[in-house]
PyMOL Python script that loads the backbone (N, CA, C, O; Angstrom):
from pymol import cmd

cmd.read_pdbstr("""\
ATOM      1  N   MET A   1      16.025  68.992  42.427  1.00  0.00           N
ATOM      2  CA  MET A   1      16.312  67.058  43.204  1.00  0.00           C
ATOM      3  C   MET A   1      17.359  67.159  44.135  1.00  0.00           C
ATOM      4  O   MET A   1      18.442  67.742  44.072  1.00  0.00           O
ATOM      5  N   PHE A   2      16.847  66.499  44.986  1.00  0.00           N
ATOM      6  CA  PHE A   2      18.267  66.090  46.091  1.00  0.00           C
ATOM      7  C   PHE A   2      18.683  64.320  45.725  1.00  0.00           C
ATOM      8  O   PHE A   2      18.660  63.456  46.601  1.00  0.00           O
ATOM      9  N   PHE A   3      18.980  64.098  44.539  1.00  0.00           N
ATOM     10  CA  PHE A   3      19.389  62.577  44.639  1.00  0.00           C
ATOM     11  C   PHE A   3      20.785  62.708  44.344  1.00  0.00           C
ATOM     12  O   PHE A   3      21.411  63.286  43.456  1.00  0.00           O
ATOM     13  N   ASP A   4      21.193  61.798  45.636  1.00  0.00           N
ATOM     14  CA  ASP A   4      22.742  61.865  45.114  1.00  0.00           C
ATOM     15  C   ASP A   4      23.237  60.729  44.809  1.00  0.00           C
ATOM     16  O   ASP A   4      23.194  59.848  45.668  1.00  0.00           O
ATOM     17  N   TRP A   5      23.774  60.476  43.647  1.00  0.00           N
ATOM     18  CA  TRP A   5      24.428  59.703  43.289  1.00  0.00           C
ATOM     19  C   TRP A   5      25.473  58.892  43.775  1.00  0.00           C
ATOM     20  O   TRP A   5      25.927  57.873  43.256  1.00  0.00           O
ATOM     21  N   LYS A   6      25.813  59.450  44.831  1.00  0.00           N
ATOM     22  CA  LYS A   6      27.288  58.717  45.532  1.00  0.00           C
ATOM     23  C   LYS A   6      26.985  58.382  46.519  1.00  0.00           C
ATOM     24  O   LYS A   6      27.764  57.586  47.045  1.00  0.00           O
ATOM     25  N   ARG A   7      25.617  58.811  47.391  1.00  0.00           N
ATOM     26  CA  ARG A   7      25.453  57.352  48.265  1.00  0.00           C
ATOM     27  C   ARG A   7      25.016  56.248  48.275  1.00  0.00           C
ATOM     28  O   ARG A   7      24.694  55.972  47.119  1.00  0.00           O
ATOM     29  N   LYS A   8      24.856  55.601  48.804  1.00  0.00           N
ATOM     30  CA  LYS A   8      24.479  53.703  48.499  1.00  0.00           C
ATOM     31  C   LYS A   8      23.213  54.089  49.491  1.00  0.00           C
ATOM     32  O   LYS A   8      23.076  54.877  50.426  1.00  0.00           O
ATOM     33  N   PRO A   9      22.443  53.236  48.887  1.00  0.00           N
ATOM     34  CA  PRO A   9      20.909  52.783  48.993  1.00  0.00           C
ATOM     35  C   PRO A   9      21.261  52.146  50.465  1.00  0.00           C
ATOM     36  O   PRO A   9      22.356  51.592  50.560  1.00  0.00           O
ATOM     37  N   CYS A  10      20.363  52.188  51.683  1.00  0.00           N
ATOM     38  CA  CYS A  10      20.728  51.678  52.970  1.00  0.00           C
ATOM     39  C   CYS A  10      19.874  50.612  52.752  1.00  0.00           C
ATOM     40  O   CYS A  10      19.992  49.687  53.555  1.00  0.00           O
ATOM     41  N   ASP A  11      18.949  50.481  51.776  1.00  0.00           N
ATOM     42  CA  ASP A  11      18.023  49.036  51.741  1.00  0.00           C
ATOM     43  C   ASP A  11      17.660  48.995  50.702  1.00  0.00           C
ATOM     44  O   ASP A  11      17.899  49.891  49.893  1.00  0.00           O
ATOM     45  N   GLY A  12      16.793  47.653  50.356  1.00  0.00           N
ATOM     46  CA  GLY A  12      16.017  47.696  49.057  1.00  0.00           C
ATOM     47  C   GLY A  12      15.144  48.756  48.633  1.00  0.00           C
ATOM     48  O   GLY A  12      15.159  49.161  47.470  1.00  0.00           O
ATOM     49  N   LEU A  13      14.225  49.323  49.702  1.00  0.00           N
ATOM     50  CA  LEU A  13      13.010  50.412  49.615  1.00  0.00           C
ATOM     51  C   LEU A  13      13.722  51.810  49.080  1.00  0.00           C
ATOM     52  O   LEU A  13      13.460  52.506  48.099  1.00  0.00           O
ATOM     53  N   ASP A  14      15.093  51.994  50.494  1.00  0.00           N
ATOM     54  CA  ASP A  14      15.699  53.089  49.487  1.00  0.00           C
ATOM     55  C   ASP A  14      16.043  53.010  48.442  1.00  0.00           C
ATOM     56  O   ASP A  14      15.837  54.078  47.866  1.00  0.00           O
ATOM     57  N   ALA A  15      16.668  51.997  47.570  1.00  0.00           N
ATOM     58  CA  ALA A  15      16.940  51.824  46.262  1.00  0.00           C
ATOM     59  C   ALA A  15      16.099  51.998  45.200  1.00  0.00           C
ATOM     60  O   ALA A  15      16.307  52.332  44.033  1.00  0.00           O
ATOM     61  N   CYS A  16      14.913  51.656  45.933  1.00  0.00           N
ATOM     62  CA  CYS A  16      13.804  52.175  44.719  1.00  0.00           C
ATOM     63  C   CYS A  16      13.499  53.020  44.626  1.00  0.00           C
ATOM     64  O   CYS A  16      13.319  53.408  43.472  1.00  0.00           O
ATOM     65  N   CYS A  17      13.198  53.980  45.790  1.00  0.00           N
ATOM     66  CA  CYS A  17      12.896  55.146  46.068  1.00  0.00           C
ATOM     67  C   CYS A  17      14.451  56.332  45.091  1.00  0.00           C
ATOM     68  O   CYS A  17      14.341  57.421  44.529  1.00  0.00           O
ATOM     69  N   MET A  18      15.693  55.442  45.298  1.00  0.00           N
ATOM     70  CA  MET A  18      16.603  56.544  44.404  1.00  0.00           C
ATOM     71  C   MET A  18      16.587  56.401  43.163  1.00  0.00           C
ATOM     72  O   MET A  18      16.859  57.378  42.464  1.00  0.00           O
ATOM     73  N   VAL A  19      16.262  55.144  42.564  1.00  0.00           N
ATOM     74  CA  VAL A  19      15.856  54.999  41.149  1.00  0.00           C
ATOM     75  C   VAL A  19      14.856  55.739  40.621  1.00  0.00           C
ATOM     76  O   VAL A  19      15.035  56.152  39.475  1.00  0.00           O
ATOM     77  N   HIS A  20      13.792  56.022  41.204  1.00  0.00           N
ATOM     78  CA  HIS A  20      12.373  56.724  41.238  1.00  0.00           C
ATOM     79  C   HIS A  20      13.032  58.315  41.275  1.00  0.00           C
ATOM     80  O   HIS A  20      12.827  59.099  40.349  1.00  0.00           O
ATOM     81  N   ASP A  21      13.678  58.596  42.223  1.00  0.00           N
ATOM     82  CA  ASP A  21      14.149  60.184  42.344  1.00  0.00           C
ATOM     83  C   ASP A  21      14.802  60.799  40.859  1.00  0.00           C
ATOM     84  O   ASP A  21      14.538  61.911  40.403  1.00  0.00           O
ATOM     85  N   ALA A  22      15.861  59.625  40.137  1.00  0.00           N
ATOM     86  CA  ALA A  22      16.539  59.604  39.321  1.00  0.00           C
ATOM     87  C   ALA A  22      16.008  60.152  38.185  1.00  0.00           C
ATOM     88  O   ALA A  22      16.457  61.074  37.504  1.00  0.00           O
ATOM     89  N   CYS A  23      14.669  59.279  37.990  1.00  0.00           N
ATOM     90  CA  CYS A  23      13.913  59.263  36.876  1.00  0.00           C
ATOM     91  C   CYS A  23      13.069  60.629  36.664  1.00  0.00           C
ATOM     92  O   CYS A  23      13.067  61.399  35.703  1.00  0.00           O
ATOM     93  N   VAL A  24      12.181  60.682  38.177  1.00  0.00           N
ATOM     94  CA  VAL A  24      11.699  61.671  37.791  1.00  0.00           C
ATOM     95  C   VAL A  24      12.281  63.291  38.104  1.00  0.00           C
ATOM     96  O   VAL A  24      11.569  64.288  37.984  1.00  0.00           O
ATOM     97  N   ASP A  25      13.300  63.305  38.404  1.00  0.00           N
ATOM     98  CA  ASP A  25      14.002  64.157  37.882  1.00  0.00           C
ATOM     99  C   ASP A  25      14.532  64.448  36.276  1.00  0.00           C
ATOM    100  O   ASP A  25      14.877  65.584  35.951  1.00  0.00           O
ATOM    101  N   LYS A  26      14.556  63.573  35.534  1.00  0.00           N
ATOM    102  CA  LYS A  26      14.372  63.730  34.600  1.00  0.00           C
ATOM    103  C   LYS A  26      13.216  63.689  33.400  1.00  0.00           C
ATOM    104  O   LYS A  26      13.346  64.143  32.263  1.00  0.00           O
ATOM    105  N   LYS A  27      12.294  63.161  33.843  1.00  0.00           N
ATOM    106  CA  LYS A  27      11.143  63.074  33.252  1.00  0.00           C
ATOM    107  C   LYS A  27       9.942  63.882  33.941  1.00  0.00           C
ATOM    108  O   LYS A  27       9.071  64.150  33.114  1.00  0.00           O
ATOM    109  N   GLY A  28       9.609  64.429  35.480  1.00  0.00           N
ATOM    110  CA  GLY A  28       9.121  64.966  35.923  1.00  0.00           C
ATOM    111  C   GLY A  28       8.050  63.972  36.308  1.00  0.00           C
ATOM    112  O   GLY A  28       7.724  62.987  35.647  1.00  0.00           O
ATOM    113  N   TYR A  29       7.397  64.477  37.811  1.00  0.00           N
ATOM    114  CA  TYR A  29       6.713  63.890  39.042  1.00  0.00           C
ATOM    115  C   TYR A  29       5.900  63.102  38.305  1.00  0.00           C
ATOM    116  O   TYR A  29       5.709  61.953  38.703  1.00  0.00           O
ATOM    117  N   LEU A  30       5.324  63.519  37.203  1.00  0.00           N
ATOM    118  CA  LEU A  30       3.921  62.549  37.050  1.00  0.00           C
ATOM    119  C   LEU A  30       4.289  61.728  35.871  1.00  0.00           C
ATOM    120  O   LEU A  30       3.311  61.564  35.142  1.00  0.00           O
ATOM    121  N   SER A  31       5.554  61.059  35.364  1.00  0.00           N
ATOM    122  CA  SER A  31       5.641  60.343  34.308  1.00  0.00           C
ATOM    123  C   SER A  31       5.275  59.075  35.197  1.00  0.00           C
ATOM    124  O   SER A  31       5.564  58.812  36.364  1.00  0.00           O
ATOM    125  N   LYS A  32       4.391  58.241  34.053  1.00  0.00           N
ATOM    126  CA  LYS A  32       4.250  57.396  33.946  1.00  0.00           C
ATOM    127  C   LYS A  32       4.870  55.977  34.495  1.00  0.00           C
ATOM    128  O   LYS A  32       4.551  55.143  35.342  1.00  0.00           O
ATOM    129  N   GLU A  33       5.954  56.166  33.528  1.00  0.00           N
ATOM    130  CA  GLU A  33       6.897  55.168  33.229  1.00  0.00           C
ATOM    131  C   GLU A  33       7.866  55.069  34.505  1.00  0.00           C
ATOM    132  O   GLU A  33       8.406  53.988  34.741  1.00  0.00           O
ATOM    133  N   CYS A  34       8.094  56.171  35.324  1.00  0.00           N
ATOM    134  CA  CYS A  34       8.637  56.324  36.779  1.00  0.00           C
ATOM    135  C   CYS A  34       7.931  55.764  37.719  1.00  0.00           C
ATOM    136  O   CYS A  34       8.339  54.809  38.380  1.00  0.00           O
ATOM    137  N   ASN A  35       6.888  56.272  37.852  1.00  0.00           N
ATOM    138  CA  ASN A  35       5.676  55.609  39.151  1.00  0.00           C
ATOM    139  C   ASN A  35       5.081  54.629  38.910  1.00  0.00           C
ATOM    140  O   ASN A  35       4.174  54.296  39.672  1.00  0.00           O
ATOM    141  N   GLN A  36       5.386  53.868  37.800  1.00  0.00           N
ATOM    142  CA  GLN A  36       4.820  52.423  37.872  1.00  0.00           C
ATOM    143  C   GLN A  36       6.249  51.937  37.917  1.00  0.00           C
ATOM    144  O   GLN A  36       6.030  50.726  37.945  1.00  0.00           O
ATOM    145  N   ASN A  37       7.356  52.038  37.938  1.00  0.00           N
ATOM    146  CA  ASN A  37       8.176  51.631  38.053  1.00  0.00           C
ATOM    147  C   ASN A  37       8.651  51.654  39.057  1.00  0.00           C
ATOM    148  O   ASN A  37       9.597  50.925  39.355  1.00  0.00           O
ATOM    149  N   LEU A  38       7.880  52.875  40.192  1.00  0.00           N
ATOM    150  CA  LEU A  38       7.959  52.689  41.571  1.00  0.00           C
ATOM    151  C   LEU A  38       7.371  51.726  42.319  1.00  0.00           C
ATOM    152  O   LEU A  38       7.963  51.013  43.129  1.00  0.00           O
ATOM    153  N   LEU A  39       6.170  51.691  42.052  1.00  0.00           N
ATOM    154  CA  LEU A  39       5.375  50.505  42.425  1.00  0.00           C
ATOM    155  C   LEU A  39       5.638  49.306  42.306  1.00  0.00           C
ATOM    156  O   LEU A  39       5.480  48.597  43.300  1.00  0.00           O
ATOM    157  N   ASN A  40       6.208  48.599  40.824  1.00  0.00           N
ATOM    158  CA  ASN A  40       6.815  47.488  40.612  1.00  0.00           C
ATOM    159  C   ASN A  40       8.061  47.095  41.869  1.00  0.00           C
ATOM    160  O   ASN A  40       8.193  46.018  42.451  1.00  0.00           O
ATOM    161  N   CYS A  41       8.794  48.217  42.019  1.00  0.00           N
ATOM    162  CA  CYS A  41       9.970  47.535  42.522  1.00  0.00           C
ATOM    163  C   CYS A  41       9.781  47.738  44.222  1.00  0.00           C
ATOM    164  O   CYS A  41      10.460  47.185  45.087  1.00  0.00           O
ATOM    165  N   VAL A  42       8.667  48.687  44.424  1.00  0.00           N
ATOM    166  CA  VAL A  42       8.356  48.553  46.056  1.00  0.00           C
ATOM    167  C   VAL A  42       7.735  47.031  46.021  1.00  0.00           C
ATOM    168  O   VAL A  42       8.118  46.231  46.874  1.00  0.00           O
ATOM    169  N   LYS A  43       6.783  46.642  45.041  1.00  0.00           N
ATOM    170  CA  LYS A  43       5.985  45.241  45.283  1.00  0.00           C
ATOM    171  C   LYS A  43       7.000  44.155  45.084  1.00  0.00           C
ATOM    172  O   LYS A  43       6.839  43.007  45.497  1.00  0.00           O
ATOM    173  N   LYS A  44       8.258  44.660  44.301  1.00  0.00           N
ATOM    174  CA  LYS A  44       9.193  43.354  44.375  1.00  0.00           C
ATOM    175  C   LYS A  44       9.920  43.180  46.029  1.00  0.00           C
ATOM    176  O   LYS A  44      10.179  42.158  46.664  1.00  0.00           O
ATOM    177  N   PHE A  45      10.084  44.482  46.340  1.00  0.00           N
ATOM    178  CA  PHE A  45      10.904  44.294  47.762  1.00  0.00           C
ATOM    179  C   PHE A  45       9.603  43.968  48.732  1.00  0.00           C
ATOM    180  O   PHE A  45       9.823  43.492  49.845  1.00  0.00           O
ATOM    181  N   LYS A  46       8.852  44.111  48.494  1.00  0.00           N
ATOM    182  CA  LYS A  46       7.560  43.783  50.010  1.00  0.00           C
ATOM    183  C   LYS A  46       7.035  42.475  49.822  1.00  0.00           C
ATOM    184  O   LYS A  46       6.294  42.055  50.711  1.00  0.00           O
ATOM    185  N   LYS A  47       7.346  41.520  48.540  1.00  0.00           N
ATOM    186  CA  LYS A  47       7.140  40.495  48.295  1.00  0.00           C
ATOM    187  C   LYS A  47       8.627  39.669  48.289  1.00  0.00           C
ATOM    188  O   LYS A  47       8.587  38.551  47.776  1.00  0.00           O
ATOM    189  N   SER A  48      10.020  40.165  48.855  1.00  0.00           N
ATOM    190  CA  SER A  48      10.515  39.620  49.086  1.00  0.00           C
ATOM    191  C   SER A  48      11.393  39.275  50.761  1.00  0.00           C
ATOM    192  O   SER A  48      12.444  38.845  51.236  1.00  0.00           O
ATOM    193  N   GLY A  49       9.756  39.958  51.209  1.00  0.00           N
ATOM    194  CA  GLY A  49      10.488  39.642  52.554  1.00  0.00           C
ATOM    195  C   GLY A  49      10.732  41.076  52.886  1.00  0.00           C
ATOM    196  O   GLY A  49      10.536  41.523  54.016  1.00  0.00           O
ATOM    197  N   GLY A  50      11.174  41.808  51.861  1.00  0.00           N
ATOM    198  CA  GLY A  50      12.569  43.228  52.524  1.00  0.00           C
ATOM    199  C   GLY A  50      11.710  43.752  53.600  1.00  0.00           C
ATOM    200  O   GLY A  50      12.493  43.780  54.550  1.00  0.00           O
ATOM    201  N   GLN A  51      10.810  44.094  53.940  1.00  0.00           N
ATOM    202  CA  GLN A  51      10.127  44.758  55.129  1.00  0.00           C
ATOM    203  C   GLN A  51      10.528  44.411  56.312  1.00  0.00           C
ATOM    204  O   GLN A  51      10.509  45.099  57.333  1.00  0.00           O
ATOM    205  N   ASN A  52      10.989  43.056  56.144  1.00  0.00           N
ATOM    206  CA  ASN A  52      11.382  42.334  57.599  1.00  0.00           C
ATOM    207  C   ASN A  52      12.878  42.771  57.445  1.00  0.00           C
ATOM    208  O   ASN A  52      13.544  42.692  58.478  1.00  0.00           O
ATOM    209  N   GLN A  53      13.608  43.290  56.138  1.00  0.00           N
ATOM    210  CA  GLN A  53      15.204  43.559  56.507  1.00  0.00           C
ATOM    211  C   GLN A  53      15.640  44.741  56.022  1.00  0.00           C
ATOM    212  O   GLN A  53      16.199  44.999  54.956  1.00  0.00           O
ATOM    213  N   THR A  54      15.241  45.600  57.149  1.00  0.00           N
ATOM    214  CA  THR A  54      15.569  47.336  56.701  1.00  0.00           C
ATOM    215  C   THR A  54      17.346  47.554  57.635  1.00  0.00           C
ATOM    216  O   THR A  54      18.041  46.872  58.388  1.00  0.00           O
ATOM    217  N   PHE A  55      17.408  48.789  57.049  1.00  0.00           N
ATOM    218  CA  PHE A  55      18.729  48.923  57.909  1.00  0.00           C
ATOM    219  C   PHE A  55      18.948  49.412  59.052  1.00  0.00           C
ATOM    220  O   PHE A  55      18.268  50.386  59.376  1.00  0.00           O
ATOM    221  N   LYS A  56      20.033  48.846  60.066  1.00  0.00           N
ATOM    222  CA  LYS A  56      19.984  49.171  61.510  1.00  0.00           C
ATOM    223  C   LYS A  56      19.862  50.317  61.869  1.00  0.00           C
ATOM    224  O   LYS A  56      20.464  51.271  61.376  1.00  0.00           O
ATOM    225  N   GLY A  57      18.807  50.373  63.065  1.00  0.00           N
ATOM    226  CA  GLY A  57      18.877  51.646  63.514  1.00  0.00           C
ATOM    227  C   GLY A  57      17.364  52.521  62.582  1.00  0.00           C
ATOM    228  O   GLY A  57      17.141  53.719  62.758  1.00  0.00           O
ATOM    229  N   ASN A  58      16.716  51.865  61.880  1.00  0.00           N
ATOM    230  CA  ASN A  58      15.410  52.488  61.087  1.00  0.00           C
ATOM    231  C   ASN A  58      14.620  52.769  62.489  1.00  0.00           C
ATOM    232  O   ASN A  58      14.693  52.081  63.507  1.00  0.00           O
ATOM    233  N   LYS A  59      13.961  53.778  62.315  1.00  0.00           N
ATOM    234  CA  LYS A  59      12.698  53.718  63.030  1.00  0.00           C
ATOM    235  C   LYS A  59      11.604  53.891  62.376  1.00  0.00           C
ATOM    236  O   LYS A  59      10.631  53.766  63.119  1.00  0.00           O
ATOM    237  N   CYS A  60      11.329  54.134  61.268  1.00  0.00           N
ATOM    238  CA  CYS A  60       9.994  54.158  60.283  1.00  0.00           C
ATOM    239  C   CYS A  60       9.383  52.892  60.484  1.00  0.00           C
ATOM    240  O   CYS A  60      10.034  52.094  61.159  1.00  0.00           O
ATOM    241  N   ASN A  61       8.101  52.472  59.980  1.00  0.00           N
ATOM    242  CA  ASN A  61       7.318  51.642  60.081  1.00  0.00           C
ATOM    243  C   ASN A  61       7.403  51.248  58.312  1.00  0.00           C
ATOM    244  O   ASN A  61       6.896  51.903  57.402  1.00  0.00           O
ATOM    245  N   VAL A  62       7.977  50.342  58.233  1.00  0.00           N
ATOM    246  CA  VAL A  62       8.659  50.136  57.054  1.00  0.00           C
ATOM    247  C   VAL A  62       6.772  49.542  55.831  1.00  0.00           C
ATOM    248  O   VAL A  62       6.331  49.904  54.741  1.00  0.00           O
ATOM    249  N   LYS A  63       6.371  48.675  56.758  1.00  0.00           N
ATOM    250  CA  LYS A  63       4.700  48.418  55.963  1.00  0.00           C
ATOM    251  C   LYS A  63       4.141  49.564  55.772  1.00  0.00           C
ATOM    252  O   LYS A  63       3.341  49.524  54.837  1.00  0.00           O
ATOM    253  N   LYS A  64       4.244  50.697  56.336  1.00  0.00           N
ATOM    254  CA  LYS A  64       3.215  52.036  56.403  1.00  0.00           C
ATOM    255  C   LYS A  64       4.161  53.038  55.264  1.00  0.00           C
ATOM    256  O   LYS A  64       3.673  53.875  54.505  1.00  0.00           O
ATOM    257  N   VAL A  65       5.650  52.684  55.395  1.00  0.00           N
ATOM    258  CA  VAL A  65       6.139  53.406  54.209  1.00  0.00           C
ATOM    259  C   VAL A  65       5.926  52.687  52.952  1.00  0.00           C
ATOM    260  O   VAL A  65       6.210  53.351  51.955  1.00  0.00           O
ATOM    261  N   ILE A  66       5.428  51.299  52.708  1.00  0.00           N
ATOM    262  CA  ILE A  66       5.455  50.810  51.773  1.00  0.00           C
ATOM    263  C   ILE A  66       3.921  51.289  51.130  1.00  0.00           C
ATOM    264  O   ILE A  66       3.749  51.637  49.961  1.00  0.00           O
ATOM    265  N   ARG A  67       2.747  51.209  52.301  1.00  0.00           N
ATOM    266  CA  ARG A  67       1.341  51.429  51.923  1.00  0.00           C
ATOM    267  C   ARG A  67       1.390  52.890  51.352  1.00  0.00           C
ATOM    268  O   ARG A  67       0.947  53.120  50.227  1.00  0.00           O
ATOM    269  N   ASP A  68       1.850  53.730  52.021  1.00  0.00           N
ATOM    270  CA  ASP A  68       1.933  55.433  51.649  1.00  0.00           C
ATOM    271  C   ASP A  68       2.259  55.305  50.166  1.00  0.00           C
ATOM    272  O   ASP A  68       1.435  55.397  49.256  1.00  0.00           O
ATOM    273  N   ILE A  69       3.822  55.038  50.012  1.00  0.00           N
ATOM    274  CA  ILE A  69       4.314  55.024  48.542  1.00  0.00           C
ATOM    275  C   ILE A  69       3.372  54.440  47.553  1.00  0.00           C
ATOM    276  O   ILE A  69       3.205  55.094  46.523  1.00  0.00           O
ATOM    277  N   SER A  70       2.633  53.157  47.708  1.00  0.00           N
ATOM    278  CA  SER A  70       1.622  52.758  46.871  1.00  0.00           C
ATOM    279  C   SER A  70       0.790  53.493  46.360  1.00  0.00           C
ATOM    280  O   SER A  70       0.636  53.582  45.142  1.00  0.00           O
ATOM    281  N   VAL A  71      -0.247  54.493  47.709  1.00  0.00           N
ATOM    282  CA  VAL A  71      -1.142  55.037  47.763  1.00  0.00           C
ATOM    283  C   VAL A  71      -1.061  56.046  46.548  1.00  0.00           C
ATOM    284  O   VAL A  71      -1.748  56.293  45.556  1.00  0.00           O
ATOM    285  N   VAL A  72       0.321  56.588  47.209  1.00  0.00           N
ATOM    286  CA  VAL A  72       0.709  57.913  46.458  1.00  0.00           C
ATOM    287  C   VAL A  72       1.066  57.918  44.996  1.00  0.00           C
ATOM    288  O   VAL A  72       1.096  58.865  44.210  1.00  0.00           O
ATOM    289  N   MET A  73       1.350  56.544  44.801  1.00  0.00           N
ATOM    290  CA  MET A  73       2.193  56.296  43.167  1.00  0.00           C
ATOM    291  C   MET A  73       0.936  56.321  42.611  1.00  0.00           C
ATOM    292  O   MET A  73       0.698  57.105  41.692  1.00  0.00           O
ATOM    293  N   LYS A  74      -0.097  55.400  43.138  1.00  0.00           N
ATOM    294  CA  LYS A  74      -1.691  55.167  42.092  1.00  0.00           C
ATOM    295  C   LYS A  74      -2.188  56.554  41.966  1.00  0.00           C
ATOM    296  O   LYS A  74      -2.641  56.830  40.856  1.00  0.00           O
ATOM    297  N   VAL A  75      -2.200  57.413  42.789  1.00  0.00           N
ATOM    298  CA  VAL A  75      -2.670  58.483  42.659  1.00  0.00           C
ATOM    299  C   VAL A  75      -2.108  59.488  41.653  1.00  0.00           C
ATOM    300  O   VAL A  75      -2.746  60.399  41.124  1.00  0.00           O
ATOM    301  N   ALA A  76      -0.873  59.201  41.476  1.00  0.00           N
ATOM    302  CA  ALA A  76      -0.419  60.265  40.430  1.00  0.00           C
ATOM    303  C   ALA A  76      -0.762  59.424  39.313  1.00  0.00           C
ATOM    304  O   ALA A  76      -1.538  59.874  38.469  1.00  0.00           O
ATOM    305  N   LEU A  77      -0.236  58.135  39.179  1.00  0.00           N
ATOM    306  CA  LEU A  77      -0.557  57.210  37.837  1.00  0.00           C
ATOM    307  C   LEU A  77      -2.246  58.062  37.298  1.00  0.00           C
ATOM    308  O   LEU A  77      -2.411  58.538  36.174  1.00  0.00           O
ATOM    309  N   LEU A  78      -3.137  58.066  38.226  1.00  0.00           N
ATOM    310  CA  LEU A  78      -4.450  58.116  37.928  1.00  0.00           C
ATOM    311  C   LEU A  78      -4.240  59.555  37.606  1.00  0.00           C
ATOM    312  O   LEU A  78      -4.639  59.934  36.504  1.00  0.00           O
ATOM    313  N   ALA A  79      -3.618  60.494  38.482  1.00  0.00           N
ATOM    314  CA  ALA A  79      -3.346  62.286  37.783  1.00  0.00           C
ATOM    315  C   ALA A  79      -2.945  62.504  36.253  1.00  0.00           C
ATOM    316  O   ALA A  79      -3.475  63.190  35.378  1.00  0.00           O
ATOM    317  N   SER A  80      -1.981  61.795  36.241  1.00  0.00           N
ATOM    318  CA  SER A  80      -1.007  61.492  35.277  1.00  0.00           C
ATOM    319  C   SER A  80      -1.762  60.880  34.169  1.00  0.00           C
ATOM    320  O   SER A  80      -1.073  60.775  33.154  1.00  0.00           O
ATOM    321  N   GLY A  81      -3.138  60.383  34.037  1.00  0.00           N
ATOM    322  CA  GLY A  81      -3.796  59.949  32.869  1.00  0.00           C
ATOM    323  C   GLY A  81      -4.786  60.993  32.481  1.00  0.00           C
ATOM    324  O   GLY A  81      -5.367  61.020  31.396  1.00  0.00           O
ATOM    325  N   SER A  82      -4.942  61.901  33.506  1.00  0.00           N
ATOM    326  CA  SER A  82      -6.181  63.047  33.521  1.00  0.00           C
ATOM    327  C   SER A  82      -5.746  64.671  32.698  1.00  0.00           C
ATOM    328  O   SER A  82      -6.461  65.518  32.164  1.00  0.00           O
ATOM    329  N   LEU A  83      -3.956  64.570  32.952  1.00  0.00           N
ATOM    330  CA  LEU A  83      -3.620  65.836  32.468  1.00  0.00           C
ATOM    331  C   LEU A  83      -2.758  65.846  31.332  1.00  0.00           C
ATOM    332  O   LEU A  83      -1.673  65.277  31.214  1.00  0.00           O
ATOM    333  N   PRO A  84      -3.408  66.609  30.453  1.00  0.00           N
ATOM    334  CA  PRO A  84      -2.269  66.922  29.228  1.00  0.00           C
ATOM    335  C   PRO A  84      -0.997  66.612  29.343  1.00  0.00           C
ATOM    336  O   PRO A  84      -0.795  66.263  30.506  1.00  0.00           O
ATOM    337  N   ASP A  85      -0.044  66.567  28.710  1.00  0.00           N
ATOM    338  CA  ASP A  85       1.465  66.253  28.699  1.00  0.00           C
ATOM    339  C   ASP A  85       2.047  67.966  29.100  1.00  0.00           C
ATOM    340  O   ASP A  85       2.976  68.308  29.832  1.00  0.00           O
ATOM    341  N   ARG A  86       1.477  68.458  28.623  1.00  0.00           N
ATOM    342  CA  ARG A  86       1.983  70.181  28.930  1.00  0.00           C
ATOM    343  C   ARG A  86       1.926  70.335  30.756  1.00  0.00           C
ATOM    344  O   ARG A  86       2.706  71.075  31.356  1.00  0.00           O
ATOM    345  N   HIS A  87       0.956  69.570  31.394  1.00  0.00           N
ATOM    346  CA  HIS A  87       0.815  70.242  33.053  1.00  0.00           C
ATOM    347  C   HIS A  87       1.659  69.772  33.357  1.00  0.00           C
ATOM    348  O   HIS A  87       1.960  70.369  34.390  1.00  0.00           O
ATOM    349  N   TYR A  88       2.441  68.949  33.170  1.00  0.00           N
ATOM    350  CA  TYR A  88       3.671  68.058  34.067  1.00  0.00           C
ATOM    351  C   TYR A  88       4.541  68.777  34.274  1.00  0.00           C
ATOM    352  O   TYR A  88       5.107  69.550  33.501  1.00  0.00           O
ATOM    353  N   VAL A  89       4.758  68.526  35.609  1.00  0.00           N
ATOM    354  CA  VAL A  89       5.411  69.421  36.442  1.00  0.00           C
ATOM    355  C   VAL A  89       7.043  69.031  36.553  1.00  0.00           C
ATOM    356  O   VAL A  89       7.332  67.868  36.832  1.00  0.00           O
ATOM    357  N   HIS A  90       8.052  69.973  36.342  1.00  0.00           N
ATOM    358  CA  HIS A  90       9.441  69.581  36.820  1.00  0.00           C
ATOM    359  C   HIS A  90      10.305  70.309  37.872  1.00  0.00           C
ATOM    360  O   HIS A  90      11.246  71.018  37.516  1.00  0.00           O
ATOM    361  N   ILE A  91      10.092  70.192  38.727  1.00  0.00           N
ATOM    362  CA  ILE A  91      10.576  71.070  40.313  1.00  0.00           C
ATOM    363  C   ILE A  91      12.163  70.649  40.645  1.00  0.00           C
ATOM    364  O   ILE A  91      12.725  71.098  41.644  1.00  0.00           O
TER     365      ILE A  91
END
""", "prot")
cmd.dss("prot")
cmd.show_as("cartoon", "prot")
cmd.util.cbc("prot")
cmd.orient("prot")
């Protein structure tokens, strides 16, 4: 995993992703706990208006990033419910 504990998050969305990275590093990409926590964090970030308070120099469309993360995490949650534990992959 490419998680760097020394680096500070550049904004709230990055903080959500950093926590998720650390979680899946320990529990695997299809961890229901990790993926649900990321969805909850992103939802809280969005609800707080965070998509309008990103870091200086950001060139990403934060609303699109939030949407994409939400879709991928929902798919991961669906997949994790249909696979036996032995299929959880640690990369």
